[in-house]
NUNUTOR-425347 format. One record per residue (C-alpha): residue number from 1; x negated, y negated, z; residue in three letters. Coordinates in Angstrom, 2 decimals. Layout:
<atoms>
ATOM NUM X Y Z ALA
...
</atoms>
This chain:
<atoms>
ATOM 1 -53.51 -146.97 88.60 ASP
ATOM 2 -52.04 -144.49 85.69 GLY
ATOM 3 -49.47 -141.89 85.34 ILE
ATOM 4 -49.02 -139.52 88.51 THR
ATOM 5 -48.40 -136.13 87.76 GLN
ATOM 6 -46.85 -133.96 90.67 THR
ATOM 7 -47.96 -130.48 90.88 ILE
ATOM 8 -46.78 -128.04 93.30 PRO
ATOM 9 -49.54 -125.97 94.73 LEU
ATOM 10 -47.54 -122.39 94.07 SER
ATOM 11 -47.99 -123.83 90.38 LEU
ATOM 12 -51.37 -125.59 89.95 LEU
ATOM 13 -53.13 -122.31 88.47 ASN
ATOM 14 -51.07 -122.36 85.77 GLN
ATOM 15 -51.30 -126.00 85.05 SER
ATOM 16 -53.44 -126.44 81.55 ASP
ATOM 17 -56.40 -129.41 82.16 PRO
ATOM 18 -56.28 -129.40 78.08 GLU
ATOM 19 -52.21 -130.25 78.19 ARG
ATOM 20 -52.56 -133.37 80.12 TYR
ATOM 21 -55.64 -135.10 78.25 GLU
ATOM 22 -52.73 -136.13 75.57 TRP
ATOM 23 -51.35 -138.25 78.65 LEU
ATOM 24 -47.82 -139.79 77.39 VAL
ATOM 25 -47.30 -140.81 74.02 PRO
ATOM 26 -46.94 -144.51 75.49 GLY
ATOM 27 -50.69 -144.39 76.51 LEU
ATOM 28 -52.31 -141.95 73.72 LEU
ATOM 29 -53.22 -144.35 71.36 ARG
ATOM 30 -54.53 -146.59 73.94 ASP
ATOM 31 -56.61 -144.03 74.90 LYS
ATOM 32 -58.16 -143.03 71.23 VAL
ATOM 33 -59.00 -146.58 70.69 ILE
ATOM 34 -60.62 -146.53 73.92 PHE
ATOM 35 -62.91 -143.39 72.79 LEU
ATOM 36 -63.63 -144.36 69.84 LEU
ATOM 37 -65.23 -147.75 70.40 LYS
ATOM 38 -67.28 -146.25 73.35 SER
ATOM 39 -69.12 -143.81 70.71 LEU
ATOM 40 -72.59 -144.53 69.60 PRO
ATOM 41 -72.87 -147.63 67.46 LYS
ATOM 42 -74.45 -144.66 64.50 SER
ATOM 43 -70.86 -142.87 64.72 LEU
ATOM 44 -69.11 -145.54 65.64 ARG
ATOM 45 -69.54 -147.54 62.54 ARG
ATOM 46 -67.92 -145.22 60.33 HIS
ATOM 47 -64.57 -145.73 61.87 PHE
ATOM 48 -63.72 -149.27 61.59 ILE
ATOM 49 -61.46 -150.84 61.83 PRO
ATOM 50 -60.92 -148.47 65.17 VAL
ATOM 51 -56.96 -149.16 65.25 PRO
ATOM 52 -56.76 -147.98 61.97 ASP
ATOM 53 -58.54 -144.70 62.36 TYR
ATOM 54 -56.61 -144.08 65.60 ALA
ATOM 55 -53.47 -144.26 63.98 ASP
ATOM 56 -54.55 -142.07 61.36 ARG
ATOM 57 -55.47 -139.39 63.42 CYS
ATOM 58 -52.76 -139.51 65.68 LEU
ATOM 59 -50.36 -139.28 62.92 LYS
ATOM 60 -52.40 -135.97 61.67 ALA
ATOM 61 -52.43 -134.44 64.91 LEU
ATOM 62 -49.90 -132.09 67.22 THR
ATOM 63 -50.17 -133.22 70.89 PRO
ATOM 64 -50.68 -130.39 73.13 TYR
ATOM 65 -52.52 -128.01 71.09 GLU
ATOM 66 -55.65 -127.38 72.66 GLY
ATOM 67 -57.91 -130.13 73.69 ALA
ATOM 68 -57.75 -133.88 72.28 LEU
ATOM 69 -61.83 -134.66 72.01 LEU
ATOM 70 -62.55 -131.53 69.49 PRO
ATOM 71 -59.17 -131.85 67.70 ALA
ATOM 72 -59.96 -135.63 67.49 LEU
ATOM 73 -63.40 -134.70 66.28 SER
ATOM 74 -62.14 -131.89 63.88 GLU
ATOM 75 -59.46 -134.75 62.34 GLN
ATOM 76 -62.85 -137.86 62.12 LEU
ATOM 77 -64.61 -135.11 60.44 ARG
ATOM 78 -61.76 -133.91 57.84 LYS
ATOM 79 -61.35 -138.01 57.44 MET
ATOM 80 -65.31 -138.88 56.85 THR
ATOM 81 -67.28 -135.99 56.90 GLY
ATOM 82 -69.02 -137.61 60.11 VAL
ATOM 83 -69.46 -134.83 62.96 GLU
ATOM 84 -69.36 -136.11 66.55 ILE
ATOM 85 -70.60 -133.10 69.32 LYS
ATOM 86 -68.42 -133.11 72.51 ALA
ATOM 87 -71.62 -135.13 74.11 ASP
ATOM 88 -71.47 -138.10 71.74 ASP
ATOM 89 -67.69 -138.99 73.85 TRP
ATOM 90 -68.09 -141.02 77.00 ARG
ATOM 91 -64.26 -139.69 78.55 GLN
ATOM 92 -65.76 -140.58 82.24 GLU
ATOM 93 -65.99 -144.28 81.21 ASP
ATOM 94 -62.31 -144.01 80.53 LEU
ATOM 95 -60.57 -146.59 82.61 PRO
ATOM 96 -58.15 -145.51 85.35 LEU
ATOM 97 -54.87 -146.56 83.91 TYR
ATOM 98 -55.93 -144.25 81.12 LEU
ATOM 99 -56.76 -141.20 83.33 LYS
ATOM 100 -53.83 -138.84 84.44 MET
ATOM 101 -53.82 -138.71 88.26 ASN
ATOM 102 -52.47 -135.52 90.26 PHE
ATOM 103 -50.72 -135.19 93.35 LYS
ATOM 104 -50.99 -131.64 94.44 LEU
ATOM 105 -48.05 -131.34 97.06 VAL
ATOM 106 -46.96 -128.05 99.51 ASP
ATOM 107 -43.67 -126.24 99.21 GLU
ATOM 108 -41.90 -129.12 101.08 GLN
ATOM 109 -43.64 -132.07 98.47 GLY
ATOM 110 -46.25 -132.68 101.18 GLU
ATOM 111 -49.27 -134.16 99.66 LEU
ATOM 112 -52.50 -131.52 100.19 LEU
ATOM 113 -54.86 -133.17 97.92 ALA
ATOM 114 -55.47 -135.98 94.80 GLU
ATOM 115 -57.68 -135.65 92.19 ASN
ATOM 116 -58.23 -137.21 88.57 ARG
ATOM 117 -60.00 -133.99 87.66 ASP
ATOM 118 -57.66 -131.13 87.40 LEU
ATOM 119 -60.47 -128.77 87.26 ASN
ATOM 120 -61.57 -129.72 90.16 GLN
ATOM 121 -57.93 -129.41 91.92 LEU
ATOM 122 -57.79 -126.05 90.74 LYS
ATOM 123 -61.27 -124.58 91.55 GLN
ATOM 124 -60.96 -126.07 95.16 ASP
ATOM 125 -57.28 -124.84 95.65 TRP
ATOM 126 -56.86 -121.88 93.54 SER
ATOM 127 -57.01 -119.52 96.19 LYS
ATOM 128 -54.60 -120.96 98.13 GLU
ATOM 129 -52.25 -121.34 95.22 ALA
ATOM 130 -52.46 -117.75 94.54 ALA
ATOM 131 -51.50 -116.82 97.82 ALA
ATOM 132 -48.32 -119.56 97.70 SER
ATOM 133 -47.44 -118.07 94.11 PHE
ATOM 134 -47.28 -114.58 95.80 ARG
ATOM 135 -44.66 -115.83 98.47 GLN
ATOM 136 -42.24 -116.82 95.78 LEU
ATOM 137 -39.08 -114.91 96.74 PRO
ATOM 138 -39.08 -111.70 95.72 ASP
ATOM 139 -37.81 -110.13 92.63 SER
ATOM 140 -37.42 -106.86 91.00 GLU
ATOM 141 -41.26 -107.14 90.17 TYR
ATOM 142 -41.81 -106.84 93.42 GLU
ATOM 143 -42.20 -102.88 94.66 LYS
ATOM 144 -44.71 -101.46 96.81 SER
ATOM 145 -45.59 -97.57 97.64 GLY
ATOM 146 -45.19 -96.02 94.32 MET
ATOM 147 -47.18 -92.94 93.18 THR
ATOM 148 -45.54 -92.58 90.24 GLY
ATOM 149 -43.79 -94.84 87.40 TRP
ATOM 150 -40.48 -95.78 89.59 GLU
ATOM 151 -39.94 -99.36 87.86 PHE
ATOM 152 -37.96 -100.20 85.33 ASP
ATOM 153 -40.59 -101.89 81.87 ALA
ATOM 154 -43.81 -103.65 82.49 PHE
ATOM 155 -43.52 -106.85 80.32 PRO
ATOM 156 -46.96 -108.79 80.13 GLU
ATOM 157 -44.76 -112.00 81.44 HIS
ATOM 158 -41.62 -113.09 82.71 ILE
ATOM 159 -40.05 -116.93 83.29 VAL
ATOM 160 -38.90 -117.95 86.11 MET
ATOM 161 -37.19 -120.52 87.70 GLN
ATOM 162 -37.97 -122.35 91.12 GLN
ATOM 163 -36.91 -125.65 92.70 ASN
ATOM 164 -35.96 -126.38 89.30 GLY
ATOM 165 -38.99 -125.90 87.31 LEU
ATOM 166 -39.41 -122.80 84.83 GLU
ATOM 167 -42.65 -120.96 85.59 MET
ATOM 168 -44.41 -118.09 83.98 THR
ATOM 169 -45.40 -115.13 86.24 ALA
ATOM 170 -47.46 -112.11 85.32 TYR
ATOM 171 -46.40 -108.55 86.31 PRO
ATOM 172 -49.38 -106.58 87.90 ALA
ATOM 173 -50.33 -103.36 89.15 LEU
ATOM 174 -52.17 -103.01 91.89 VAL
ATOM 175 -54.16 -99.90 93.11 ASP
ATOM 176 -54.05 -99.22 96.73 ARG
ATOM 177 -55.71 -95.71 96.75 GLY
ATOM 178 -52.86 -93.27 97.52 ASP
ATOM 179 -50.57 -95.48 95.57 HIS
ATOM 180 -49.94 -98.62 93.65 VAL
ATOM 181 -47.72 -102.08 94.48 ASP
ATOM 182 -45.72 -104.39 91.68 LEU
ATOM 183 -46.70 -107.69 92.06 THR
ATOM 184 -46.30 -110.98 90.28 LEU
ATOM 185 -49.48 -112.78 89.94 MET
ATOM 186 -49.88 -116.54 88.38 ASP
ATOM 187 -52.43 -115.94 85.37 THR
ATOM 188 -52.64 -113.86 83.01 LEU
ATOM 189 -56.59 -112.70 83.55 GLN
ATOM 190 -55.93 -112.04 87.29 GLN
ATOM 191 -52.91 -109.68 86.21 ALA
ATOM 192 -54.75 -108.01 82.99 LYS
ATOM 193 -58.02 -107.45 85.71 SER
ATOM 194 -55.77 -105.68 88.32 PHE
ATOM 195 -53.39 -103.89 86.22 SER
ATOM 196 -56.30 -101.95 84.34 ALA
ATOM 197 -57.27 -100.43 87.86 ILE
ATOM 198 -53.72 -100.45 88.75 GLY
ATOM 199 -52.38 -97.87 85.52 LEU
ATOM 200 -55.39 -95.75 85.66 ARG
ATOM 201 -54.71 -94.97 89.45 ARG
ATOM 202 -51.29 -94.37 87.98 LEU
ATOM 203 -52.55 -91.80 85.38 PHE
ATOM 204 -55.09 -90.38 88.26 MET
ATOM 205 -51.89 -89.70 90.77 LEU
ATOM 206 -50.26 -87.78 87.47 ALA
ATOM 207 -52.91 -85.69 87.28 GLU
ATOM 208 -54.16 -84.74 90.98 LYS
ATOM 209 -55.32 -81.02 89.77 ASP
ATOM 210 -57.41 -82.45 87.17 LYS
ATOM 211 -58.46 -85.23 89.56 VAL
ATOM 212 -59.47 -82.26 92.11 LYS
ATOM 213 -60.74 -80.18 89.39 TYR
ATOM 214 -63.37 -82.54 88.10 LEU
ATOM 215 -64.56 -83.68 91.69 GLN
ATOM 216 -65.85 -79.69 91.69 LYS
ATOM 217 -66.65 -79.21 88.02 ASN
ATOM 218 -68.92 -81.92 86.25 LEU
ATOM 219 -71.40 -80.40 84.81 PRO
ATOM 220 -74.94 -80.99 85.93 ASP
ATOM 221 -73.43 -82.41 89.12 ILE
ATOM 222 -75.97 -81.71 91.34 GLN
ATOM 223 -78.97 -82.08 89.91 LYS
ATOM 224 -77.34 -85.78 88.92 MET
ATOM 225 -76.66 -86.81 92.60 CYS
ATOM 226 -80.28 -86.51 93.55 LEU
ATOM 227 -81.28 -88.50 91.10 HIS
ATOM 228 -78.64 -90.95 92.06 TYR
ATOM 229 -79.76 -90.69 95.79 ALA
ATOM 230 -82.23 -93.29 94.81 ASN
ATOM 231 -80.67 -95.41 93.00 VAL
ATOM 232 -80.73 -99.07 94.44 PRO
ATOM 233 -77.12 -101.11 94.97 ALA
ATOM 234 -76.20 -103.41 92.62 ALA
ATOM 235 -78.39 -106.48 92.30 PRO
ATOM 236 -76.00 -109.19 91.63 PHE
ATOM 237 -73.26 -108.09 94.22 GLU
ATOM 238 -73.87 -108.72 97.97 GLU
ATOM 239 -74.62 -105.79 99.97 ASN
ATOM 240 -71.53 -104.08 101.31 LYS
ATOM 241 -71.73 -101.42 103.82 ALA
ATOM 242 -71.32 -97.91 102.37 GLN
ATOM 243 -68.27 -96.13 102.78 GLN
ATOM 244 -68.86 -92.86 100.86 ILE
ATOM 245 -71.98 -91.13 100.14 THR
ATOM 246 -74.11 -92.14 96.68 PRO
ATOM 247 -73.07 -88.70 95.30 CYS
ATOM 248 -69.24 -89.41 95.91 GLU
ATOM 249 -69.32 -92.71 94.54 GLN
ATOM 250 -71.40 -91.19 91.24 LEU
ATOM 251 -68.01 -88.65 91.26 LYS
ATOM 252 -65.53 -91.40 91.46 GLN
ATOM 253 -66.84 -93.63 89.16 ASP
ATOM 254 -67.64 -91.17 86.13 LEU
ATOM 255 -63.65 -89.57 87.09 ILE
ATOM 256 -62.22 -92.98 86.98 ALA
ATOM 257 -64.35 -94.16 83.43 VAL
ATOM 258 -62.90 -90.90 82.21 ALA
ATOM 259 -59.48 -91.64 83.12 PHE
ATOM 260 -60.27 -95.11 81.77 ASP
ATOM 261 -61.73 -93.50 78.39 ARG
ATOM 262 -58.40 -90.84 77.85 CYS
ATOM 263 -55.56 -92.78 78.76 PHE
ATOM 264 -56.18 -96.72 78.06 LEU
ATOM 265 -59.49 -97.89 76.30 LYS
ATOM 266 -58.83 -99.27 72.93 ASP
ATOM 267 -55.07 -98.45 73.30 GLN
ATOM 268 -51.90 -100.45 73.69 ASP
ATOM 269 -50.71 -100.31 77.27 TRP
ATOM 270 -47.71 -98.31 78.23 PRO
ATOM 271 -45.15 -100.91 79.29 ARG
ATOM 272 -42.56 -98.67 80.23 ASP
ATOM 273 -41.87 -95.29 81.66 LYS
ATOM 274 -41.30 -93.62 78.28 GLN
ATOM 275 -44.47 -94.70 77.10 GLN
ATOM 276 -46.57 -93.73 80.18 PHE
ATOM 277 -45.05 -90.11 79.97 GLU
ATOM 278 -45.71 -90.12 76.14 GLN
ATOM 279 -49.29 -91.25 76.80 ARG
ATOM 280 -49.40 -88.30 79.38 LEU
ATOM 281 -48.31 -85.84 77.08 LYS
ATOM 282 -50.65 -86.79 74.14 HIS
ATOM 283 -53.78 -87.32 75.83 ARG
ATOM 284 -53.52 -85.24 79.04 SER
ATOM 285 -55.86 -82.06 77.04 SER
ATOM 286 -58.57 -84.03 76.18 GLU
ATOM 287 -59.36 -85.60 79.39 LEU
ATOM 288 -61.65 -82.74 80.81 ILE
ATOM 289 -63.14 -83.00 77.75 ASN
ATOM 290 -63.95 -86.87 78.34 ILE
ATOM 291 -65.12 -86.59 81.68 ALA
ATOM 292 -67.84 -83.84 80.53 ASN
ATOM 293 -69.09 -85.78 77.46 GLN
ATOM 294 -69.16 -89.12 79.83 LEU
ATOM 295 -71.25 -86.66 82.47 ALA
ATOM 296 -73.44 -85.44 79.89 ARG
ATOM 297 -74.18 -88.81 78.44 LEU
ATOM 298 -75.35 -90.37 81.93 ILE
ATOM 299 -77.32 -87.37 83.08 ALA
ATOM 300 -80.06 -88.30 80.43 GLU
ATOM 301 -80.41 -91.96 81.59 PRO
ATOM 302 -80.47 -90.71 85.23 LEU
ATOM 303 -83.48 -88.29 84.90 SER
ATOM 304 -85.38 -91.08 82.68 GLU
ATOM 305 -84.93 -93.03 85.65 TYR
ATOM 306 -85.95 -90.47 87.82 HIS
ATOM 307 -89.61 -90.23 86.02 ALA
ATOM 308 -89.97 -93.83 85.25 ILE
ATOM 309 -89.66 -94.79 88.91 ALA
ATOM 310 -92.12 -91.66 89.81 LYS
ATOM 311 -94.60 -93.04 87.33 ARG
ATOM 312 -94.61 -96.78 88.61 LEU
ATOM 313 -94.90 -95.32 92.26 SER
ATOM 314 -98.04 -93.75 90.67 GLY
ATOM 315 -101.83 -94.85 90.33 ASN
ATOM 316 -101.52 -98.31 88.59 ILE
ATOM 317 -103.97 -100.72 88.04 PRO
ATOM 318 -104.41 -104.57 89.63 LEU
ATOM 319 -104.64 -105.55 86.05 ALA
ATOM 320 -100.95 -103.98 85.23 ALA
ATOM 321 -98.70 -105.17 88.27 MET
ATOM 322 -97.01 -108.02 86.60 HIS
ATOM 323 -95.47 -105.32 84.43 ALA
ATOM 324 -95.15 -103.15 87.30 VAL
ATOM 325 -92.86 -105.65 88.74 LYS
ATOM 326 -90.97 -106.80 85.27 ASP
ATOM 327 -89.99 -103.56 84.74 ILE
ATOM 328 -88.76 -102.97 88.28 ARG
ATOM 329 -86.59 -105.69 87.47 GLU
ATOM 330 -85.27 -104.09 84.61 GLN
ATOM 331 -84.63 -100.86 85.97 LEU
ATOM 332 -82.75 -102.38 88.79 ASN
ATOM 333 -80.35 -104.35 86.07 TYR
ATOM 334 -79.81 -101.17 83.93 LEU
ATOM 335 -79.54 -98.75 86.80 LEU
ATOM 336 -77.94 -99.55 89.90 TYR
ATOM 337 -74.89 -98.11 92.24 GLN
ATOM 338 -71.85 -98.61 90.17 GLY
ATOM 339 -73.39 -98.88 86.69 PHE
ATOM 340 -70.89 -96.70 84.81 VAL
ATOM 341 -68.34 -98.79 85.58 HIS
ATOM 342 -69.96 -102.05 84.67 HIS
ATOM 343 -71.73 -100.66 81.58 THR
ATOM 344 -70.32 -101.09 78.17 PRO
ATOM 345 -69.64 -97.88 76.39 ASP
ATOM 346 -72.17 -98.92 73.31 GLU
ATOM 347 -74.64 -99.99 76.03 ALA
ATOM 348 -74.57 -96.26 77.76 LEU
ATOM 349 -74.97 -94.62 74.37 GLN
ATOM 350 -78.22 -96.52 74.07 ARG
ATOM 351 -79.66 -95.94 77.73 LEU
ATOM 352 -81.79 -93.47 76.94 PRO
ATOM 353 -83.58 -95.70 74.18 ALA
ATOM 354 -84.28 -98.29 76.99 TYR
ATOM 355 -86.01 -95.62 78.96 PHE
ATOM 356 -87.78 -94.44 76.46 ARG
ATOM 357 -89.14 -97.97 75.34 ALA
ATOM 358 -89.97 -98.51 79.13 ILE
ATOM 359 -91.88 -95.15 79.04 GLY
ATOM 360 -93.67 -96.06 76.04 ALA
ATOM 361 -94.72 -99.68 77.66 ARG
ATOM 362 -95.93 -97.88 80.31 LEU
ATOM 363 -98.12 -95.34 77.88 ASP
ATOM 364 -99.62 -98.98 76.34 LYS
ATOM 365 -100.16 -100.41 79.89 LEU
ATOM 366 -103.20 -98.32 80.54 LYS
ATOM 367 -105.23 -99.33 77.55 THR
ATOM 368 -104.16 -103.43 77.56 ASP
ATOM 369 -102.58 -104.86 80.17 PRO
ATOM 370 -103.46 -108.38 78.45 ALA
ATOM 371 -101.44 -107.24 75.22 LYS
ATOM 372 -98.52 -106.33 77.80 ASP
ATOM 373 -98.61 -109.59 79.30 ARG
ATOM 374 -98.39 -111.58 76.25 GLN
ATOM 375 -95.24 -109.87 75.33 ARG
ATOM 376 -93.66 -109.90 78.76 GLN
ATOM 377 -93.85 -113.98 78.50 MET
ATOM 378 -91.81 -113.16 74.75 GLU
ATOM 379 -89.25 -112.12 76.49 VAL
ATOM 380 -89.14 -113.76 79.98 GLN
ATOM 381 -87.26 -116.98 79.28 PRO
ATOM 382 -84.74 -115.10 77.12 TYR
ATOM 383 -83.90 -113.05 80.87 TRP
ATOM 384 -84.35 -115.88 83.27 GLN
ATOM 385 -81.83 -117.82 81.19 ARG
ATOM 386 -79.49 -114.78 81.43 TYR
ATOM 387 -80.00 -114.09 85.50 LEU
ATOM 388 -79.17 -118.03 86.06 SER
ATOM 389 -76.00 -117.95 84.57 ASN
ATOM 390 -75.11 -114.21 85.61 ILE
ATOM 391 -72.05 -115.58 87.30 LYS
ATOM 392 -70.71 -115.87 84.13 ARG
ATOM 393 -71.74 -112.14 83.30 ALA
ATOM 394 -68.09 -111.47 82.62 ASP
ATOM 395 -68.11 -113.45 79.76 ASN
ATOM 396 -68.04 -111.33 76.49 GLU
ATOM 397 -70.61 -113.58 74.44 ALA
ATOM 398 -73.13 -113.12 77.81 MET
ATOM 399 -72.34 -109.83 78.14 GLN
ATOM 400 -73.76 -109.11 74.35 GLN
ATOM 401 -76.30 -111.51 74.99 TYR
ATOM 402 -77.65 -109.45 78.14 ARG
ATOM 403 -77.69 -106.05 75.87 TRP
ATOM 404 -79.44 -108.01 73.10 MET
ATOM 405 -82.62 -108.67 75.27 ILE
ATOM 406 -82.79 -105.00 76.26 GLU
ATOM 407 -82.78 -104.34 72.16 GLU
ATOM 408 -85.52 -107.38 72.01 PHE
ATOM 409 -87.39 -105.47 74.69 ARG
ATOM 410 -87.66 -102.68 72.17 ILE
ATOM 411 -88.62 -104.94 69.38 SER
ATOM 412 -91.01 -106.28 71.68 VAL
ATOM 413 -92.79 -103.89 73.19 PHE
ATOM 414 -92.45 -100.33 71.47 ALA
ATOM 415 -90.97 -101.03 67.68 GLN
ATOM 416 -91.96 -97.59 67.20 GLU
ATOM 417 -88.37 -96.90 69.08 ILE
ATOM 418 -86.40 -98.53 67.05 GLY
ATOM 419 -83.57 -101.17 67.75 THR
ATOM 420 -79.71 -100.63 67.52 ALA
ATOM 421 -79.66 -103.63 65.18 TYR
ATOM 422 -82.02 -106.46 64.14 ALA
ATOM 423 -83.19 -108.89 66.93 VAL
ATOM 424 -85.39 -111.41 67.13 SER
ATOM 425 -85.70 -114.84 69.44 ALA
ATOM 426 -83.74 -116.71 67.22 LYS
ATOM 427 -80.59 -114.72 67.15 ARG
ATOM 428 -81.03 -114.81 70.80 LEU
ATOM 429 -80.84 -118.72 70.94 ASP
ATOM 430 -77.83 -118.57 68.27 LYS
ATOM 431 -76.40 -116.07 70.33 GLN
ATOM 432 -76.81 -118.05 73.76 TRP
ATOM 433 -75.33 -121.00 72.45 ALA
ATOM 434 -71.72 -118.91 71.79 LYS
ATOM 435 -72.24 -118.32 75.68 CYS
</atoms>
């Protein structure tokens, strides 16, 4: 039946599936031999006798470092020059005794679930695992109601002992609006995500007077609010009941992003009180200027969005309706409530160019709608591919792909505007391979 690994619920999210691919030393050789034998015949013939190749690979490899199959592929390539792709391996055909069996148990040792696929187990139980982890005994990294840096060091991770097991925990600062809480989380990614917002809140609490000043004095904010009032909700998020007016939302977003740029972006995070206070001292004088520059940067695309929306609601010939639909969708993904937060800096700088390109497309549309349809078909497969995978949009490679599409639109519809860098269908395919 194979080897069984018991995992406490509180440690599930920290369990590394790649580590378990190596099984235990006594069975690893059998597993590698089976995998080599299951390769397609055209590849397998390069690795005969199979047991010899298995032994040579295992002698050269360091177990538990990364995933087993890529390590095997690379080692075999070094030995023979033969490339083995990920889908050449037939891991699903492994007999049960060569597959690890995972048992998930609660704090009392009661069985919760059982599966040979650890990734599936993590997917099914990740929320419960995170909640179980948070219920572990309090430590010095559990504090609530703080309005300033009222704790000691803020390391990236700590090591704890629980029920005789060693576990890694990740301190995180959680934004609660008028204060922050310090807590421990079970994954680094989650801790980083929360702490970025929590640290920003600490800086905002320390600079309350400047926050109040900016709320009233952002340049051209009334005109920006008028344009922002008709901006739709984010197309990739479920509609939530609006708690505040769009104008207040815009102000909050501008101020929050200004704080990010001033105190956190492209800088190491402060890890103790002294570093936090030094960062405040050295960067505080820049804040108003950064916020004003950001507001001016956002004002232009908001104005252009307003102008284009007006044109689209005007008298458009029937033959051009395909383009109107396409442009409206493009606009919804360029400017939406919360776009200031979600749009990378480089793309924010390029928004005016994207809107100018849409304007140029609308100009050309009047004279040759058929040509526009042809151009739209060039872009459409790449855009649809992105929309179909939008749940992975926070992936860095996917983000880059998404903004490459906007540059590609310029090259297809409005070459005269000029792209920020070389872009083509071939380059988009190349970038997609990294996503």
